[in-house]
N, C-alpha and C positions, 0 to 999 in steps of 0.2 A: 509097430513105433518103426522098427531098422525095413519092414518092407514098403514101405513110404516113402522116405527118405532115400529106400531106393529106386523107389520108382521117382518119384522128382527129380534125382541127377540123372537116370538115366533118359526121362524127357526133356532136363535141360540142354544134357550130351547129345542128343540126335536136332536135336532142335540147330542148335554151334553148329553144330558137325550137314547141316543139310543147310544151312547162310552159306551165300554165296556173292560172287563182288569178280564190279568188271568193269572195266576203263574202258569208256568207249570215246575213242582219238576224236578230234576236230582238229582240222586242217582247213590253211585259208593262202592269201600270198598278193603282198598288196603289192605296189607299180607306183615306183614315185612319180606325181602330179608335175616336177620341173627336171625339167632333164637342159647335160652346159654340154658349147662346145665349141671350139675354137673359131671363129668368123677370120682373125686373119692372126696368122703369127709372127712374132715382132723381129725385130735383126737393129745390129746394136749399126751405128754408127759413128767411126769417128774420123768425132771434127779436129778433136788439134791430142798430138802426142799420147797427152794420161788422161780422157775424157771417150767414156763411149757411153752413147745416150743412144734410146731407141724415141727420140725428139727425129720429126719429119724437116726442121729447121739443120738437124744437125748429120741429115741421112741415113737418117733409120729409118724404122717404123714402126706402130706402135701395136703392140696384140692388141686384139678382139678378144672377146670371148663372150656369147651370144646365150641369156639363158630363154626357156623358153619354162612360164609360168601358168598349167593346168586351174588350179585353185587359189586366189588370190588368200591373204595376209599362214598360213601356212606353212611359209615356207620363207628359210632367210637368204642373202649369195655371202660367199664370206669369201672375198680374195685378197690372197698375199702378193705385194713385188717380194721381186728376191732380192735377196742380201746374203748370194753367195755364188760363183757359177757349178757348174752339173759339171764344167769339165772346163779347162781350160789351160793352160800353159802355164806351170812351177813359178811361183808369182812370189819376191821375196821380200816383200810392202806391205803396205793396207791400202789397203780398196773401201771408200767412204761408197754411202751405198743411201742413193733416192729417188725415192718412187711414188707414186698416185695414182687412183683408180679411178676411175669418175665415169657418164655413163655418158654415151654418147651419142644415143640413138634408144629411140619408144615407140611397141607400136602400139598406147594408145597414150591424148597431153597426158593422164590425172597421175603416168609416171617420172615425169615429168620433177615429181618432188620428190626425190627419188635423194640428191646430193646437198640438198640441203639438210638432208636424213642422218646421214649414210651418221658408220664411228667410225672411229682409224683412231687403230693404239699401233704401233711397234709400224710392221710392215704391211699393214692386218684392216681392208674397209668392208665394214657390213653394213650389209644396203635389207633392210627392209621390207621379201615382194606382197606389194597388201592390195597387187594392181592386176588380174588374172595377161599375160598377151607374151610381148617378150620385148627382153632390154642388153642395146647392149653395151657391152661397159668395155674401156680402154682402161691402158696401162701406160703406166711410163713408168721409164725407168733407165736410171743415168753409173754410172762404175762410175770413180777416178782416183788413180790409179801415185800414189804416194802424193809428195809434194812437186807437182813439177814437174812428173817421173815418167819414161816412155816407154807403155804397154808393149810384152816379149809379142813379138811378132809369134803368130799363132791364130788359134778355133776359138771363140768362148762363148761358150749356150751356159743362157739362166734361163729356170724358169717360172713360169708362174700358177702358186695354184687357187685354182677357182670349183667351191664347194657350196652347194644348195645343198641344207641345213633344213631337215621337219624341224617345225612348232614345235 
């Protein structure tokens, strides 16, 4: 009986020692089917001493970002207009920001509904990119300083953030 138990134990031990495991790696790479480029950099005009604006009527230039989408219905554009300067002279009063994002040009007429379907919250605008092709988005930005107070002399820079987010 002892010999049989020893034999069974030896067989089980040799089976478990003989078993081996192997992890085979699988690798892959994904390239986005959505790209973003700055088509036109923006410039602030200074129509009155207390206002900076990208509007053409105010001497500014609206920034334009371009989204190229290869696969429809897989991405959304998320564009944020400025609520602060990335660099400026020292400011001692309140700055009130306004801005908006809109479709300025499309490569496919089916994209014309993007503006009507956009979602806006805080300083963020989202567009579902439901059609493959190219869409140009214009961003307006204006900032008012204090209560009819002049901006200090210097350079004022702000940043528009544009993201293409996979759904």
